[in-house]
C-alpha positions in Angstrom: 6.7 20.7 -3.8 6.1 19.6 -0.6 5.8 15.7 0.4 2.3 16.3 0.9 1.5 17.4 -2.5 3.9 14.5 -3.5 2.1 11.6 -1.7 -1.3 13.3 -3.1 0.1 13.4 -6.3 1.2 9.7 -6.2 -1.8 8.3 -4.9 -3.6 10.0 -7.8 -1.0 8.5 -10.1 -1.4 5.0 -8.2 -5.2 5.0 -8.6 -5.3 5.9 -12.0 -2.9 3.0 -12.9 -4.6 0.7 -11.2 -8.1 1.9 -13.5 -6.0 1.1 -16.7 -4.9 -2.0 -15.4 -8.4 -3.1 -14.5 -9.3 -2.0 -18.0 -6.6 -4.3 -19.8 -7.6 -6.9 -17.5 -10.6 -6.8 -19.2 -9.5 -7.0 -22.7 -6.6 -9.6 -21.7 -3.7 -7.3 -22.5 -1.6 -8.8 -20.3 1.5 -7.3 -21.6 0.5 -3.7 -21.1 -0.7 -4.9 -17.2 2.6 -6.1 -16.7 4.1 -2.4 -17.9 1.3 -0.7 -15.4 2.4 -2.7 -12.5 5.9 -1.8 -12.8 5.2 1.8 -12.7 2.4 1.0 -9.4 5.2 -0.8 -8.0 7.5 1.9 -8.0 5.1 4.2 -6.5 4.7 1.7 -4.1 7.9 1.6 -3.2 8.2 5.1 -2.9 5.3 5.4 -0.6 6.3 3.0 1.6 9.9 4.8 2.2 7.6 7.9 3.1 5.8 5.9 5.4 9.0 4.4 7.2 10.5 7.7 7.7 7.3 9.2 9.4 6.4 5.8 11.0 5.9 5.7 15.0 8.9 3.4 16.7 6.0 0.6 17.5 5.4 0.4 13.5 9.0 0.8 12.3 9.7 -2.4 14.7 7.3 -4.6 13.1 7.1 -3.6 9.2 9.4 -5.4 6.9 12.4 -3.6 5.2 10.6 -2.9 1.9 7.2 -3.6 0.9 7.8 -6.6 -1.3 5.2 -9.4 -0.7 3.0 -7.1 0.7 -0.7 -6.3 0.1 -1.3 -2.9 -1.2 -4.7 -1.1 -1.8 -5.8 2.7 -1.9 -9.2 4.3 -0.4 -10.2 6.8 -2.8 -12.7 8.3 -0.4 -10.1 8.7 2.8 -7.0 9.7 0.6 -4.9 6.4 2.3 -2.7 4.3 1.2 -2.9 0.4 2.8 0.1 -2.0 3.4 -0.9 -5.6 4.7 1.0 -7.8 6.1 0.7 -11.1 8.3 0.7 -10.3 12.3 3.9 -11.0 13.5 2.2 -11.6 17.1 0.2 -14.5 14.8 2.9 -15.9 13.0 3.0 -19.3 15.4 -0.7 -19.5 15.8 -3.2 -21.6 13.8 -5.1 -18.9 12.5 -3.0 -16.1 11.1 -3.9 -12.7 11.2 -3.4 -9.5 8.8 -2.4 -6.0 10.3 -2.6 -2.9 7.8 -0.5 0.0 8.0 -2.1 2.9 6.5 -0.7 6.1 5.4 -2.8 9.4 4.4 -1.7 12.6 2.5 -0.6 14.7 5.6 1.6 11.6 6.3 -0.8 10.5 9.4 -0.1 6.7 10.1 -2.1 4.2 11.7 -2.0 0.4 12.3 -5.2 -1.6 12.3 -4.9 -5.0 13.7 -7.0 -7.7 12.8 -7.8 -6.1 9.3 -9.7 -8.2 7.0 -9.8 -7.5 3.2 -13.1 -7.0 1.8 -14.3 -7.5 -2.0 
């Protein structure tokens, strides 16, 4: 199985887990949410490792060793996985800005500066 197929499967599995977590949240089933999040975290780590192996140098230089505290998300329409972090160039500024690093099923990686999280 190719990495491309693995990414597509990982994205799909992560999204299915996300839907289950939302359902469990509505039922206040916090023990199940914890189990689901552990599975999602494993997938996030695996996707992040693929991202690191395929990212251009300018992205490698700024991303953390692991995705630990980064916010993550998945765009189902664009089949893109997002890793969101503080822009290291704005750490000393009054207004912090966000950067999103994205990866799609073809392992295309991009950086979105001044990223905003939409509800």
